[in-house]
C-alpha positions as CSV (number, residue, x, y, z in Angstrom):
1,X,-21.2,-14.3,0.4
2,X,-18.5,-15.8,2.5
3,X,-15.2,-15.4,0.7
4,X,-13.5,-12.2,-0.5
5,X,-10.3,-12.3,-2.6
6,X,-8.2,-9.2,-2.1
7,X,-5.3,-8.6,-4.5
8,X,-2.4,-7.0,-2.7
9,X,0.7,-5.7,-4.5
10,X,2.3,-3.2,-2.1
11,X,1.6,-0.2,-4.4
12,X,0.3,3.2,-3.3
13,X,-3.1,2.2,-4.6
14,X,-3.1,-0.6,-2.1
15,X,-2.7,1.6,0.9
16,X,-6.4,1.8,1.6
17,X,-7.3,-1.6,0.2
18,X,-7.7,-3.1,3.6
19,X,-10.3,-0.4,4.6
20,X,-12.6,-1.1,1.6
21,X,-12.2,-4.8,2.1
22,X,-12.9,-4.6,5.8
23,X,-16.0,-2.5,5.2
24,X,-17.4,-5.2,2.9
25,X,-16.2,-8.2,5.0
26,X,-17.6,-7.0,8.3
27,X,-21.0,-6.3,6.7
28,X,-21.1,-9.8,5.2
29,X,-19.4,-11.7,7.9
30,X,-17.0,-12.9,5.2
31,X,-13.5,-14.3,5.4
32,X,-10.7,-12.6,3.3
33,X,-8.1,-14.3,1.2
34,X,-5.2,-11.9,0.6
35,X,-3.3,-12.7,-2.7
36,X,0.1,-11.5,-3.7
37,X,1.4,-12.6,-7.1
38,X,5.1,-12.5,-8.1
39,X,5.7,-12.5,-11.9
40,X,9.1,-14.1,-12.4
41,X,8.7,-15.1,-16.0
42,X,9.9,-11.8,-17.5
43,X,13.0,-11.9,-15.3
44,X,13.7,-15.5,-16.1
45,X,13.5,-14.8,-19.9
46,X,15.8,-11.8,-19.5
47,X,18.3,-13.8,-17.6
48,X,18.2,-16.7,-20.1
49,X,18.9,-14.2,-22.9
50,X,21.9,-13.0,-21.0
51,X,23.1,-16.6,-20.5
52,X,22.7,-17.4,-24.2
53,X,24.5,-14.2,-25.3
54,X,27.2,-14.8,-22.8
55,X,27.7,-18.4,-23.9
56,X,28.0,-17.2,-27.5
57,X,30.9,-15.0,-26.4
58,X,32.6,-17.9,-24.7
59,X,31.6,-17.1,-21.1
60,X,33.1,-19.2,-18.4
61,X,31.2,-21.7,-16.2
62,X,31.9,-19.3,-13.3
63,X,29.9,-16.6,-14.9
64,X,27.0,-18.9,-15.6
65,X,27.0,-20.1,-12.0
66,X,26.9,-16.5,-10.7
67,X,23.9,-15.8,-12.9
68,X,22.1,-18.9,-11.5
69,X,22.9,-17.7,-8.0
70,X,21.5,-14.3,-8.9
71,X,18.3,-15.8,-10.0
72,X,18.0,-17.7,-6.8
73,X,18.6,-14.5,-4.8
74,X,15.9,-12.7,-6.8
75,X,13.5,-15.4,-6.0
76,X,14.3,-15.2,-2.3
77,X,13.8,-11.4,-2.4
78,X,10.5,-11.7,-4.2
79,X,9.3,-14.2,-1.7
80,X,10.3,-12.0,1.2
81,X,8.6,-9.0,-0.4
82,X,5.4,-10.9,-0.9
83,X,5.5,-12.1,2.8
84,X,5.9,-8.5,4.0
85,X,3.0,-7.3,1.8
86,X,0.8,-10.2,3.0
87,X,1.7,-9.8,6.7
88,X,1.1,-6.1,6.7
89,X,-2.2,-6.4,4.9
90,X,-3.4,-9.1,7.3
91,X,-2.4,-7.0,10.3
92,X,-4.3,-4.0,8.9
93,X,-7.4,-6.1,8.1
94,X,-7.4,-7.5,11.7
95,X,-7.0,-4.0,13.1
96,X,-10.1,-3.0,11.1
97,X,-12.1,-5.8,12.7
98,X,-11.9,-8.6,10.1
99,X,-11.8,-11.9,12.1
100,X,-10.8,-14.4,9.4
101,X,-7.9,-13.6,7.1
102,X,-5.8,-16.1,5.0
103,X,-2.7,-15.2,3.0
104,X,-1.7,-16.6,-0.3
105,X,1.5,-16.2,-2.4
106,X,1.5,-17.3,-6.0
107,X,4.0,-17.0,-8.9
108,X,2.8,-16.3,-12.4
109,X,0.4,-13.7,-14.0
110,X,-2.2,-12.0,-11.7
111,X,-5.1,-12.5,-14.1
112,X,-4.3,-16.2,-14.5
113,X,-4.0,-16.7,-10.8
114,X,-7.3,-15.0,-10.1
115,X,-9.0,-17.0,-12.8
116,X,-7.8,-20.2,-11.2
117,X,-9.1,-19.1,-7.8
118,X,-12.3,-17.4,-8.7
119,X,-14.4,-20.5,-8.2
120,X,-13.9,-20.3,-4.4
121,X,-14.3,-16.5,-4.3
122,X,-17.5,-14.6,-4.2
123,X,-16.0,-11.1,-4.7
124,X,-12.7,-9.9,-6.1
125,X,-11.2,-6.7,-4.7
126,X,-8.4,-4.9,-6.6
127,X,-7.1,-1.4,-7.2
128,X,-7.7,0.7,-10.3
129,X,-4.0,0.8,-10.8
130,X,-1.1,-1.3,-9.5
131,X,2.6,-1.2,-8.8
132,X,3.5,1.3,-11.6
133,X,0.6,3.7,-10.8
134,X,2.9,6.6,-10.2
135,X,4.4,6.3,-13.7
136,X,1.1,5.8,-15.5
137,X,-1.4,7.9,-13.5
138,X,-3.7,8.7,-16.5
139,X,-4.2,5.0,-17.2
140,X,-5.8,2.0,-15.5
141,X,-3.7,-0.9,-14.3
142,X,-2.5,-3.3,-17.0
143,X,-4.3,-6.2,-15.3
144,X,-7.6,-4.6,-14.5
145,X,-9.5,-5.0,-17.8
146,X,-8.0,-8.4,-18.4
147,X,-9.2,-9.6,-15.0
148,X,-12.7,-8.1,-15.3
149,X,-13.2,-9.5,-18.8
150,X,-12.0,-13.0,-17.9
151,X,-13.8,-13.8,-14.6
152,X,-17.5,-14.2,-13.8
153,X,-17.5,-13.0,-10.2
154,X,-18.2,-9.4,-9.2
155,X,-15.1,-7.1,-8.9
156,X,-14.9,-4.3,-6.4
157,X,-12.4,-1.8,-7.9
158,X,-11.1,0.8,-5.4
159,X,-9.4,4.2,-6.0
160,X,-6.2,5.4,-4.3
161,X,-8.0,7.4,-1.6
162,X,-10.5,6.0,0.9
163,X,-14.0,7.5,1.1
164,X,-16.9,6.6,3.3
165,X,-19.6,4.8,1.4
166,X,-23.2,5.9,2.2
167,X,-24.6,6.9,-1.2
168,X,-24.7,4.3,-4.0
169,X,-25.5,4.7,-7.7
170,X,-26.6,1.7,-9.8
171,X,-26.2,2.3,-13.5
172,X,-29.1,0.2,-14.6
173,X,-29.9,-0.7,-18.2
174,X,-32.6,-3.4,-17.8
175,X,-30.4,-6.1,-19.2
176,X,-29.7,-9.5,-17.8
177,X,-26.6,-8.1,-16.2
178,X,-28.6,-5.3,-14.7
179,X,-31.1,-7.7,-13.2
180,X,-28.2,-9.8,-11.9
181,X,-27.0,-6.7,-10.0
182,X,-30.3,-6.1,-8.4
183,X,-30.7,-9.8,-7.4
184,X,-27.1,-9.7,-5.9
185,X,-28.0,-6.8,-3.7
186,X,-31.2,-8.5,-2.6
187,X,-29.5,-11.8,-1.9
188,X,-26.6,-10.1,0.0
189,X,-28.2,-7.0,1.5
190,X,-25.1,-5.4,2.9
191,X,-26.1,-2.1,1.4
192,X,-29.7,-2.0,2.6
193,X,-29.0,0.8,5.0
194,X,-27.4,3.0,2.4
195,X,-29.0,5.6,0.1
196,X,-29.4,3.8,-3.3
197,X,-29.9,5.7,-6.6
198,X,-31.1,3.7,-9.6
199,X,-30.3,5.5,-12.8
200,X,-31.1,4.5,-16.4
201,X,-29.5,6.5,-19.2
202,X,-30.9,6.3,-22.8
203,X,-29.7,8.1,-25.9
204,X,-33.4,9.0,-26.6
205,X,-35.7,10.8,-24.3
206,X,-38.7,8.7,-25.4
207,X,-38.0,5.2,-24.3
208,X,-41.1,3.7,-22.8
209,X,-39.6,0.2,-22.6
210,X,-36.6,1.6,-20.6
211,X,-38.9,3.5,-18.3
212,X,-40.9,0.4,-17.6
213,X,-37.8,-1.7,-16.9
214,X,-36.6,1.1,-14.5
215,X,-39.9,1.1,-12.6
216,X,-39.8,-2.6,-12.3
217,X,-36.3,-2.6,-11.0
218,X,-37.1,0.2,-8.5
219,X,-40.1,-1.8,-7.2
220,X,-38.0,-4.9,-6.8
221,X,-35.5,-3.0,-4.5
222,X,-38.2,-1.2,-2.6
223,X,-40.0,-4.4,-1.9
224,X,-36.8,-5.8,-0.5
225,X,-36.5,-2.9,1.9
226,X,-34.1,-0.6,0.1
227,X,-34.2,3.2,0.3
228,X,-34.1,3.7,-3.5
229,X,-34.5,6.7,-5.7
230,X,-35.0,6.1,-9.4
231,X,-34.4,8.4,-12.4
232,X,-34.5,8.1,-16.2
233,X,-32.2,10.5,-18.1
234,X,-31.3,10.9,-21.8
235,X,-27.8,11.5,-23.2
236,X,-24.5,9.7,-23.5
237,X,-24.0,7.3,-20.7
238,X,-20.5,8.3,-19.7
239,X,-21.2,12.0,-19.4
240,X,-24.6,11.6,-17.7
241,X,-23.3,9.1,-15.1
242,X,-20.2,11.1,-14.3
243,X,-22.2,14.3,-13.8
244,X,-24.8,12.5,-11.7
245,X,-22.0,11.1,-9.4
246,X,-20.6,14.6,-8.9
247,X,-23.9,16.4,-8.4
248,X,-25.3,13.8,-6.0
249,X,-22.1,13.1,-4.1
250,X,-22.2,9.4,-5.0
251,X,-19.4,7.4,-3.3
252,X,-20.0,3.9,-4.9
253,X,-20.8,3.1,-8.5
254,X,-22.4,-0.2,-9.4
255,X,-22.6,-1.2,-13.0
256,X,-22.2,-3.9,-15.6
257,X,-18.8,-4.3,-17.2
258,X,-18.1,-4.2,-20.9
259,X,-21.5,-4.5,-22.3
260,X,-20.4,-4.2,-26.0
261,X,-18.2,-6.4,-28.2
262,X,-14.5,-6.1,-27.9
263,X,-14.3,-4.8,-31.5
264,X,-16.7,-1.9,-30.7
265,X,-14.8,-1.1,-27.6
266,X,-11.6,-0.9,-29.5
267,X,-13.1,1.5,-32.0
268,X,-15.1,3.9,-29.8
269,X,-13.9,3.0,-26.3
270,X,-15.8,1.4,-23.4
271,X,-18.1,3.3,-21.0
272,X,-16.8,1.1,-18.2
273,X,-13.2,2.1,-18.9
274,X,-14.0,5.8,-19.2
275,X,-16.0,5.9,-16.0
276,X,-13.2,4.1,-14.1
277,X,-10.7,6.5,-15.5
278,X,-12.7,9.7,-14.9
279,X,-14.3,9.1,-11.5
280,X,-12.7,8.9,-8.2
281,X,-15.2,6.6,-6.5
282,X,-14.9,2.8,-6.0
283,X,-16.9,0.7,-8.5
284,X,-18.6,-2.7,-8.1
285,X,-18.5,-4.3,-11.6
286,X,-20.6,-7.3,-12.8
287,X,-20.3,-9.4,-15.9
């Protein structure tokens, strides 16, 4: 892995983004692209509505000109804000020891910009919540699920507070995505010195196929030099994993994202979403 894409928006959730990103980048020797996205489309539509309504009331050319000037001023302020965010993030990353940092400012929707850039990125880093976090603290950021569902690269999702990472939990289900996670860790062994827990959760206690897959996955990691503990537990995945994180003081969760269909998730909710909401540790998500 050589390229990390960090999404920076200046929110309180981004205050420690540079620490998590630097932790990964230094272990991988990777460069970091810092992305700030300005969404002007809502503002433009709002202003156009004002223009149309004003014209309908017989507004003068002078008023229309002032509105145009206002739009230009907003664009300048947005550009300045993005520059401040990017410059500050770059400075903090360099202070943390990241040697290669590149800054990018785009206009549009964050999810679409990331989708356009993901081909050149190996890992996407973003916060659980964004600019409006203070007003919607019980919920995840509006962009998070859209981004994770639409891209194919791993996403590192960080919480508001920074915690040192030394104990990792892999929520493993023996699926193709689960095997992709194990292979990723073997190919990019930046967690080899950490304590790794490999956990499989099944609704039934008697699941020999699951146990066999878990043993195979554990052997794969041990043969690659990982310090791994494996455990098979029965119950509902969300509750079991949350409890395991608390009891074992886990500080990084690695799991597949959105394993079920969108219809099923709409009806009964997603384990991925619930774990992101209910845990305070960063998560590395795979599609």
